[in-house]
Backbone and ligand atoms as CSV (ligand in chain L), in Angstrom:
chain,resi,resn,atom,element,x,y,z
A,1,MET,N,N,-1.774,17.756,38.255
A,1,MET,CA,C,-2.142,16.386,37.674
A,1,MET,C,C,-3.033,16.593,36.443
A,2,LYS,N,N,-3.879,17.602,36.442
A,2,LYS,CA,C,-4.644,17.849,35.310
A,2,LYS,C,C,-3.819,18.243,34.147
A,3,LYS,N,N,-2.869,19.109,34.453
A,3,LYS,CA,C,-1.925,19.616,33.355
A,3,LYS,C,C,-1.161,18.461,32.786
A,4,LEU,N,N,-0.767,17.578,33.619
A,4,LEU,CA,C,-0.007,16.343,33.094
A,4,LEU,C,C,-0.880,15.567,32.152
A,5,THR,N,N,-2.120,15.340,32.561
A,5,THR,CA,C,-2.945,14.554,31.733
A,5,THR,C,C,-3.267,15.170,30.395
A,6,ARG,N,N,-3.346,16.519,30.406
A,6,ARG,CA,C,-3.473,17.198,29.114
A,6,ARG,C,C,-2.298,17.201,28.210
A,7,ALA,N,N,-1.211,17.168,28.825
A,7,ALA,CA,C,0.147,17.060,28.197
A,7,ALA,C,C,0.234,15.772,27.395
A,8,ALA,N,N,-0.094,14.778,28.240
A,8,ALA,CA,C,-0.094,13.316,27.711
A,8,ALA,C,C,-1.079,13.147,26.556
A,9,THR,N,N,-2.164,13.827,26.685
A,9,THR,CA,C,-3.213,13.655,25.478
A,9,THR,C,C,-2.661,14.242,24.318
A,10,VAL,N,N,-2.078,15.499,24.422
A,10,VAL,CA,C,-1.371,16.254,23.217
A,10,VAL,C,C,-0.402,15.395,22.581
A,11,VAL,N,N,0.473,14.759,23.467
A,11,VAL,CA,C,1.435,13.914,22.932
A,11,VAL,C,C,0.879,12.738,22.054
A,12,ALA,N,N,-0.066,12.149,22.677
A,12,ALA,CA,C,-0.708,11.002,22.052
A,12,ALA,C,C,-1.328,11.408,20.756
A,13,LEU,N,N,-2.112,12.475,20.772
A,13,LEU,CA,C,-2.646,13.109,19.486
A,13,LEU,C,C,-1.590,13.297,18.399
A,14,SER,N,N,-0.513,13.962,18.805
A,14,SER,CA,C,0.653,14.131,17.869
A,14,SER,C,C,1.131,12.901,17.250
A,15,ALA,N,N,1.362,11.910,18.049
A,15,ALA,CA,C,1.851,10.623,17.625
A,15,ALA,C,C,0.798,10.055,16.549
A,16,ALA,N,N,-0.452,10.080,16.841
A,16,ALA,CA,C,-1.454,9.617,16.007
A,16,ALA,C,C,-1.439,10.425,14.697
A,17,ALA,N,N,-1.358,11.627,14.633
A,17,ALA,CA,C,-1.284,12.523,13.419
A,17,ALA,C,C,0.000,12.131,12.635
A,18,LEU,N,N,1.136,11.994,13.299
A,18,LEU,CA,C,2.356,11.692,12.554
A,18,LEU,C,C,2.182,10.236,11.878
A,19,PHE,N,N,1.581,9.340,12.646
A,19,PHE,CA,C,1.353,8.013,11.996
A,19,PHE,C,C,0.411,8.105,10.812
A,20,ALA,N,N,-0.627,8.952,10.926
A,20,ALA,CA,C,-1.517,9.038,9.729
A,20,ALA,C,C,-0.843,9.670,8.652
A,21,ALA,N,N,-0.023,10.731,8.874
A,21,ALA,CA,C,0.723,11.322,7.824
A,21,ALA,C,C,1.670,10.465,7.112
A,22,SER,N,N,2.353,9.572,7.920
A,22,SER,CA,C,3.305,8.673,7.198
A,22,SER,C,C,2.566,7.665,6.334
A,23,GLN,N,N,1.535,7.201,6.848
A,23,GLN,CA,C,0.646,6.266,6.067
A,23,GLN,C,C,0.200,6.903,4.692
A,24,GLU,N,N,-0.281,8.162,4.723
A,24,GLU,CA,C,-0.787,8.890,3.558
A,24,GLU,C,C,0.454,9.164,2.595
A,25,ALA,N,N,1.731,9.253,3.189
A,25,ALA,CA,C,2.734,9.688,2.486
A,25,ALA,C,C,3.249,8.552,1.475
A,26,ASN,N,N,2.717,7.229,1.839
A,26,ASN,CA,C,3.132,6.137,1.080
A,26,ASN,C,C,2.410,6.227,-0.236
A,27,ALA,N,N,3.055,5.904,-1.344
A,27,ALA,CA,C,2.430,5.906,-2.783
A,27,ALA,C,C,1.437,4.813,-2.648
A,28,SER,N,N,1.570,3.677,-2.140
A,28,SER,CA,C,0.695,2.611,-2.186
A,28,SER,C,C,0.831,1.812,-0.829
A,29,ILE,N,N,-0.460,1.414,-0.437
A,29,ILE,CA,C,-0.450,0.497,0.668
A,29,ILE,C,C,-1.175,-0.836,0.133
A,30,MET,N,N,-0.451,-1.920,0.135
A,30,MET,CA,C,-0.943,-3.162,-0.304
A,30,MET,C,C,-1.548,-3.928,0.892
A,31,TYR,N,N,-2.613,-4.720,0.647
A,31,TYR,CA,C,-3.261,-5.500,1.605
A,31,TYR,C,C,-3.399,-7.065,1.145
A,32,GLU,N,N,-3.216,-7.941,2.095
A,32,GLU,CA,C,-3.120,-9.254,1.578
A,32,GLU,C,C,-4.554,-9.865,1.386
A,33,ASN,N,N,-5.550,-9.262,1.944
A,33,ASN,CA,C,-6.984,-9.684,1.443
A,33,ASN,C,C,-7.651,-8.679,0.695
A,34,ASN,N,N,-8.755,-9.110,0.026
A,34,ASN,CA,C,-9.674,-8.202,-0.667
A,34,ASN,C,C,-10.208,-7.223,0.386
A,35,ASN,N,N,-10.719,-6.119,-0.213
A,35,ASN,CA,C,-11.335,-4.957,0.599
A,35,ASN,C,C,-10.446,-4.489,1.765
A,36,TYR,N,N,-9.064,-4.313,1.447
A,36,TYR,CA,C,-8.138,-3.786,2.205
A,36,TYR,C,C,-8.038,-4.354,3.698
A,37,GLY,N,N,-8.136,-5.746,3.673
A,37,GLY,CA,C,-8.078,-6.444,4.949
A,37,GLY,C,C,-6.767,-7.341,5.024
A,38,GLY,N,N,-6.514,-7.799,6.220
A,38,GLY,CA,C,-5.286,-8.602,6.523
A,38,GLY,C,C,-4.143,-7.725,6.625
A,39,GLY,N,N,-2.939,-8.312,6.510
A,39,GLY,CA,C,-1.661,-7.679,6.712
A,39,GLY,C,C,-1.492,-6.654,5.569
A,40,SER,N,N,-0.561,-5.659,5.909
A,40,SER,CA,C,-0.477,-4.521,4.832
A,40,SER,C,C,1.105,-4.248,4.677
A,41,TYR,N,N,1.352,-3.727,3.560
A,41,TYR,CA,C,2.754,-3.265,3.165
A,41,TYR,C,C,2.754,-2.006,2.497
A,42,GLY,N,N,3.373,-0.933,2.964
A,42,GLY,CA,C,3.302,0.299,2.399
A,42,GLY,C,C,4.696,1.011,2.011
A,43,ALA,N,N,4.782,1.627,0.951
A,43,ALA,CA,C,5.966,2.363,0.490
A,43,ALA,C,C,5.711,3.147,-0.851
A,44,ASP,N,N,6.699,4.066,-1.053
A,44,ASP,CA,C,6.515,4.811,-2.251
A,44,ASP,C,C,7.078,3.783,-3.370
A,45,ASN,N,N,8.098,3.206,-3.265
A,45,ASN,CA,C,8.675,2.235,-4.175
A,45,ASN,C,C,9.245,1.038,-3.578
A,46,SER,N,N,9.218,-0.038,-4.282
A,46,SER,CA,C,9.832,-1.298,-3.768
A,46,SER,C,C,10.240,-2.172,-4.813
A,47,THR,N,N,11.513,-2.619,-4.947
A,47,THR,CA,C,12.022,-3.474,-5.884
A,47,THR,C,C,11.796,-4.945,-5.727
A,48,TRP,N,N,11.525,-5.122,-4.291
A,48,TRP,CA,C,11.262,-6.471,-3.702
A,48,TRP,C,C,10.577,-6.457,-2.497
A,49,MET,N,N,9.501,-6.995,-2.210
A,49,MET,CA,C,8.680,-6.804,-1.157
A,49,MET,C,C,8.722,-7.785,-0.029
A,50,GLY,N,N,9.874,-8.480,-0.140
A,50,GLY,CA,C,10.137,-9.438,0.921
A,50,GLY,C,C,9.111,-10.506,1.221
A,51,SER,N,N,8.699,-10.661,2.345
A,51,SER,CA,C,7.753,-11.620,2.771
A,51,SER,C,C,6.299,-11.414,2.198
A,52,PHE,N,N,6.108,-10.126,1.670
A,52,PHE,CA,C,4.825,-9.605,0.927
A,52,PHE,C,C,4.884,-10.008,-0.490
A,53,ASP,N,N,5.829,-10.469,-1.019
A,53,ASP,CA,C,5.970,-10.763,-2.365
A,53,ASP,C,C,4.851,-11.728,-2.765
A,54,ASN,N,N,4.112,-11.437,-3.840
A,54,ASN,CA,C,3.027,-12.169,-4.458
A,54,ASN,C,C,1.894,-12.325,-3.362
A,55,LYS,N,N,1.616,-11.378,-2.589
A,55,LYS,CA,C,0.474,-11.571,-1.453
A,55,LYS,C,C,-0.488,-10.504,-1.704
A,56,THR,N,N,-0.372,-9.393,-2.451
A,56,THR,CA,C,-1.258,-8.346,-2.611
A,56,THR,C,C,-2.570,-8.740,-3.279
A,57,SER,N,N,-3.642,-8.412,-2.417
A,57,SER,CA,C,-5.142,-8.696,-3.123
A,57,SER,C,C,-5.940,-7.559,-3.399
A,58,SER,N,N,-5.538,-6.366,-2.512
A,58,SER,CA,C,-6.215,-5.003,-2.797
A,58,SER,C,C,-5.205,-3.903,-2.471
A,59,VAL,N,N,-5.484,-2.845,-2.931
A,59,VAL,CA,C,-4.396,-1.686,-2.850
A,59,VAL,C,C,-5.004,-0.305,-2.783
A,60,LYS,N,N,-4.451,0.595,-1.939
A,60,LYS,CA,C,-4.812,2.010,-1.964
A,60,LYS,C,C,-3.743,2.929,-2.415
A,61,ASN,N,N,-3.940,3.854,-3.238
A,61,ASN,CA,C,-2.770,4.538,-3.871
A,61,ASN,C,C,-2.930,6.169,-3.331
A,62,PHE,N,N,-3.985,6.595,-2.628
A,62,PHE,CA,C,-3.931,7.896,-2.097
A,62,PHE,C,C,-3.846,8.964,-3.223
A,63,GLY,N,N,-4.307,8.554,-4.323
A,63,GLY,CA,C,-4.187,9.512,-5.593
A,63,GLY,C,C,-2.964,9.519,-6.348
A,64,TYR,N,N,-1.970,8.867,-5.872
A,64,TYR,CA,C,-0.674,8.846,-6.635
A,64,TYR,C,C,-0.770,7.730,-7.734
A,65,TYR,N,N,-0.204,8.122,-8.927
A,65,TYR,CA,C,-0.117,7.091,-10.056
A,65,TYR,C,C,1.101,6.147,-9.637
A,66,VAL,N,N,0.711,4.792,-9.757
A,66,VAL,CA,C,1.696,3.890,-9.326
A,66,VAL,C,C,1.857,2.692,-10.361
A,67,THR,N,N,2.908,2.294,-10.712
A,67,THR,CA,C,3.040,1.078,-11.590
A,67,THR,C,C,3.491,-0.113,-10.852
A,68,TRP,N,N,2.699,-1.297,-10.959
A,68,TRP,CA,C,3.032,-2.474,-10.330
A,68,TRP,C,C,3.638,-3.457,-11.342
A,69,TRP,N,N,4.462,-4.396,-10.965
A,69,TRP,CA,C,5.156,-5.234,-11.704
A,69,TRP,C,C,4.981,-6.707,-11.117
A,70,GLN,N,N,4.878,-7.704,-12.152
A,70,GLN,CA,C,4.657,-9.010,-11.666
A,70,GLN,C,C,5.994,-9.600,-11.230
A,71,ASP,N,N,7.154,-9.195,-11.576
A,71,ASP,CA,C,8.410,-9.642,-11.083
A,71,ASP,C,C,9.268,-8.644,-10.247
A,72,VAL,N,N,10.225,-9.181,-9.589
A,72,VAL,CA,C,11.022,-8.133,-8.696
A,72,VAL,C,C,11.745,-7.243,-9.652
A,73,ASN,N,N,12.260,-6.149,-9.089
A,73,ASN,CA,C,13.049,-5.150,-9.786
A,73,ASN,C,C,12.341,-4.681,-11.071
A,74,TYR,N,N,10.996,-4.397,-10.939
A,74,TYR,CA,C,10.177,-3.721,-11.985
A,74,TYR,C,C,10.326,-4.619,-13.316
A,75,GLY,N,N,10.122,-5.966,-13.079
A,75,GLY,CA,C,10.292,-6.786,-14.288
A,75,GLY,C,C,8.916,-7.489,-14.667
A,76,GLY,N,N,8.852,-8.115,-15.801
A,76,GLY,CA,C,7.698,-8.804,-16.151
A,76,GLY,C,C,6.614,-7.855,-16.661
A,77,ALA,N,N,5.376,-8.338,-16.558
A,77,ALA,CA,C,4.290,-7.435,-17.024
A,77,ALA,C,C,4.078,-6.330,-15.991
A,78,GLY,N,N,3.796,-5.093,-16.452
A,78,GLY,CA,C,3.454,-3.913,-15.647
A,78,GLY,C,C,2.025,-3.354,-15.780
A,79,PHE,N,N,1.525,-2.722,-14.799
A,79,PHE,CA,C,0.247,-2.154,-14.924
A,79,PHE,C,C,0.353,-0.764,-14.065
A,80,GLY,N,N,-0.135,0.299,-14.594
A,80,GLY,CA,C,-0.174,1.554,-13.856
A,80,GLY,C,C,-1.550,2.065,-13.693
A,81,SER,N,N,-1.738,2.793,-12.465
A,81,SER,CA,C,-2.996,3.357,-12.128
A,81,SER,C,C,-2.929,4.239,-10.922
A,82,ALA,N,N,-3.749,5.212,-10.831
A,82,ALA,CA,C,-3.931,6.102,-9.603
A,82,ALA,C,C,-5.223,5.614,-8.856
A,83,ASN,N,N,-5.851,4.580,-9.279
A,83,ASN,CA,C,-7.121,4.180,-8.589
A,83,ASN,C,C,-6.783,3.236,-7.515
A,84,ASP,N,N,-7.763,3.000,-6.507
A,84,ASP,CA,C,-7.833,2.102,-5.468
A,84,ASP,C,C,-8.410,0.821,-6.056
A,85,TYR,N,N,-7.944,-0.296,-5.598
A,85,TYR,CA,C,-8.582,-1.588,-6.139
A,85,TYR,C,C,-8.891,-2.468,-4.858
A,86,SER,N,N,-10.229,-2.763,-4.657
A,86,SER,CA,C,-10.570,-3.575,-3.505
A,86,SER,C,C,-10.456,-5.044,-3.816
A,87,ALA,N,N,-10.306,-5.476,-5.076
A,87,ALA,CA,C,-9.971,-6.806,-5.394
A,87,ALA,C,C,-9.380,-6.909,-6.711
A,88,LEU,N,N,-8.100,-7.022,-6.616
A,88,LEU,CA,C,-7.144,-6.866,-7.968
A,88,LEU,C,C,-7.528,-8.035,-8.969
A,89,GLY,N,N,-7.836,-9.189,-8.410
A,89,GLY,CA,C,-8.114,-10.267,-9.266
A,89,GLY,C,C,-9.356,-9.976,-10.274
A,90,TRP,N,N,-10.220,-9.135,-9.769
A,90,TRP,CA,C,-11.492,-8.830,-10.549
A,90,TRP,C,C,-11.244,-7.499,-11.342
A,91,TYR,N,N,-10.574,-6.557,-10.917
A,91,TYR,CA,C,-10.610,-5.252,-11.554
A,91,TYR,C,C,-9.452,-5.042,-12.490
A,92,VAL,N,N,-8.561,-5.839,-12.675
A,92,VAL,CA,C,-7.435,-5.710,-13.692
A,92,VAL,C,C,-7.393,-6.911,-14.641
A,93,PRO,N,N,-8.357,-6.977,-15.518
A,93,PRO,CA,C,-8.563,-8.323,-16.162
A,93,PRO,C,C,-7.660,-8.323,-17.519
A,94,PHE,N,N,-6.462,-8.290,-17.314
A,94,PHE,CA,C,-5.640,-8.621,-18.570
A,94,PHE,C,C,-4.304,-9.031,-18.032
A,95,LEU,N,N,-3.409,-9.758,-18.865
A,95,LEU,CA,C,-2.262,-10.367,-18.458
A,95,LEU,C,C,-2.308,-11.322,-17.372
A,96,GLY,N,N,-3.566,-11.965,-17.230
A,96,GLY,CA,C,-3.792,-12.958,-16.126
A,96,GLY,C,C,-4.139,-12.081,-14.777
A,97,SER,N,N,-4.369,-12.876,-13.852
A,97,SER,CA,C,-4.813,-12.161,-12.550
A,97,SER,C,C,-3.754,-11.412,-12.004
A,98,TRP,N,N,-4.157,-10.335,-11.273
A,98,TRP,CA,C,-2.985,-9.643,-10.528
A,98,TRP,C,C,-3.133,-9.980,-9.089
A,99,ASN,N,N,-4.043,-10.783,-8.688
A,99,ASN,CA,C,-4.227,-11.137,-7.286
A,99,ASN,C,C,-2.993,-12.043,-6.983
A,100,ASP,N,N,-2.305,-11.671,-5.893
A,100,ASP,CA,C,-1.204,-12.529,-5.395
A,100,ASP,C,C,-0.131,-12.547,-6.317
A,101,ASN,N,N,0.096,-11.480,-7.128
A,101,ASN,CA,C,1.156,-11.490,-8.197
A,101,ASN,C,C,2.168,-10.397,-8.258
A,102,ILE,N,N,1.798,-9.262,-7.417
A,102,ILE,CA,C,2.762,-8.137,-7.552
A,102,ILE,C,C,3.923,-8.439,-6.698
A,103,SER,N,N,5.032,-8.077,-7.387
A,103,SER,CA,C,6.446,-8.337,-6.790
A,103,SER,C,C,7.239,-7.142,-6.572
A,104,SER,N,N,6.886,-6.048,-7.358
A,104,SER,CA,C,7.532,-4.709,-7.106
A,104,SER,C,C,6.669,-3.578,-7.666
A,105,PHE,N,N,6.998,-2.430,-7.339
A,105,PHE,CA,C,6.205,-1.247,-7.665
A,105,PHE,C,C,6.962,0.118,-7.465
A,106,HIS,N,N,6.552,1.028,-8.179
A,106,HIS,CA,C,7.104,2.409,-7.942
A,106,HIS,C,C,6.068,3.475,-8.307
A,107,ARG,N,N,6.298,4.634,-7.794
A,107,ARG,CA,C,5.520,5.730,-8.003
A,107,ARG,C,C,5.865,6.271,-9.479
A,108,GLY,N,N,4.736,6.571,-10.152
A,108,GLY,CA,C,4.981,7.122,-11.559
A,108,GLY,C,C,4.767,5.954,-12.562
L,1,CA,CA,CA,5.150,-11.857,-8.812
């Protein structure tokens, strides 16, 4: 019984490690609220974010340089950075607010 418990713990830890690795492998994780709150959407690249279109309010990049676009398929105004932004409406003060405006993005 003790052996089984230990095996189950190892499996659970491995699953957690894999999940963490897959999250960090994303170029960007977008959050629907400021300060990385609410629902999230993560990917290296996305030409269209589906139901997350125009919902991003904060973003983490894990050190990757990422370019965001205000329209789908990398269209409209673009902005690139490797920084994290806890409130896009405040920290990217050009071409209007980027809060609730990102429609596509790609690494690089
Ligand atoms: Ca948009």
